[in-house]
Residue, then its C-alpha position, 0 to 999 in steps of 0.5 A: m655828058n662828055f669827057q671834057q665836062l668830067r675833066s673840068v669838074r675833076e680839075t676844078a676840085r683838084r686846083g682849089f676851085n681856081l678856074t684860071e688854073v683849070a683852064n690852063v691845065l685843060h688848054t681852054s678858056q675860063p668861060g669854057v670851063s664854066r660852061q662845061i661845068r654848068e652844062l653837066e650840072d644841068e644834065l644831072g639836075i644838081e649843082l656840083f659846086v658852091r658859088a659866091g657870085k661868079r666864084l666857085t668856093g667848094l663842093t656841094p653835098p651832091g658834088a662830093e658824092v658825084l666827084p668819086i664817080i667822075e674820078r672812076m669814069l676818067l680812070d676807066a677811060e684812061n685804062l681803056r686807052r692804055a689797054g689799046d696802046d698795050y696791044a698796038q705797041q707792046s714794046r713802046g711807050k713810057i713809064s713815069i716813076a715818082t720816087t725819093h732821091s735815095q731810091a733814085r740814086y742808090a736803089l733804082p739804077p740796076a733796075v733801070s739799066d736792066f729794063r732799058k736792055h729789054f725795052p729800049h723803046v720805052t721812055l722812063n720819066l723819073h720824078q724825085a719828090s718827097p714821100k708825100q709828093v710821090a703819093e700825090m703824083l700817083l693819086t693824080g695819075e701823074a706817075d704810074i709807079g711810086i717808090a719810097t720808104e715812108a707814107l705810101a702805105r697810108y693811102d687807101d687808094l694806093i696799093a703799096l707792095p713791099c720791096y726790100r728791107w734795109t737798115h741805117c748806118v752811122i758815118v764818121p770821118p776817119g779817126h773819129e772817137l766812135l771808131d774806138g772799138e767800143p759798142v756804139t749806143l744811142e747815148r754815145i751818138a747823142r754826144y755829137p752833132v748829128i746830120t740826117y734826113d729831113e722828117g718824113y724821109t728815108g726812115r727818119a721816123h725810126i731814127d726819132e723813135a729810137f732816141s725817144r725810147v731811151e729818152q735821148k734828144p740828139d743835137i741835129v744840126l742839119t737835115a737834108m733830103d738825100a744822103d750825098v748832101i749828108k755825107t758832104y757835111v760829115e766830111l766837112g766835120m760838121g757832125i756825124g751822119i745817120v744814113a741808109s746803109i745802101a747810101y754808103d760805098e766803101e770805094r766811093d766814100r773813101g773819106l768816110r767810115a761807116i758803123d753798122a747801126r742795125h741794132l739801134f734803129a728799126v728795120n725799114m721797108t721800101r715799098l712800091a705803090i700803084r694806084r688802085g684800079t690802074y691798068l698796067r701795061a706789060y712793060v710796067y709789070a716787067f719794070i716792077e719785077s726787075f726792081a723787086p723780083p718777088l713782085t711778079r705779075a701774078v703777085v701784083d695782079r693779086a694785090l690789084n684784085a684784093a679788097p682794100g685794107m689787105s696788107f702784103e709783106i715779104 
């Protein structure tokens, strides 16, 4: 049994049983992948995959039982390598962070700037993605840290730690009727075309839930993944915007006005997630604390060692 055999099995399951893709990922040949799988099956005495001729079409029941063990073995091997690197090069390396546009654009810059001052030889790889993609990148090991508002707390194999709470605001052009000093309600907002986030992004679920509670259906004319796009189209007069409050800056957004909407929509929680069982290098702990000061190394370690299903709030 060797790691190449284990990787061949894991990637075959991840890549939808397409051996051509597996060969490309592992930088080998398709026959080489098939041989690695068959040799492991022979050693274990079981078939891991269902076959239709020469094609693999799924996992056998024994394969479904063995795959999580293979995942753990490969994760432990990666953790062992990281532990060695951590002591050999304590201030050098890289961090891969998967996050949404809103977090990358508005929440992360101060933490990234502070981290770079203390760890100038650590490379930060920033991947912008949807909350679901952020979770998937963590689960596959492509990212070390995931930061998003939605989705991360739904995965048992992820530890999603609370970072900060935030609210939405309504943005309008200067002189808009909603700036008349009267209370802003969901009913008033529903009279205008609305521009806001795509479903699954930046607290969109709380926006939809609020309108549903008062039996209002907003006229959503455009959705986008990031607030900069939303603000652009509000400035063009296409509608009013609903964005995260951190996305509005009075100095920068001089062509817009913001209306506090914390009384209309539920408070949102941004979470930082790591894969359960992952070894974190010292500088990864440092970055986490720089982004969310309450998440000290002791707090993160306590979460890593906690039983699955435990929740953590601030």
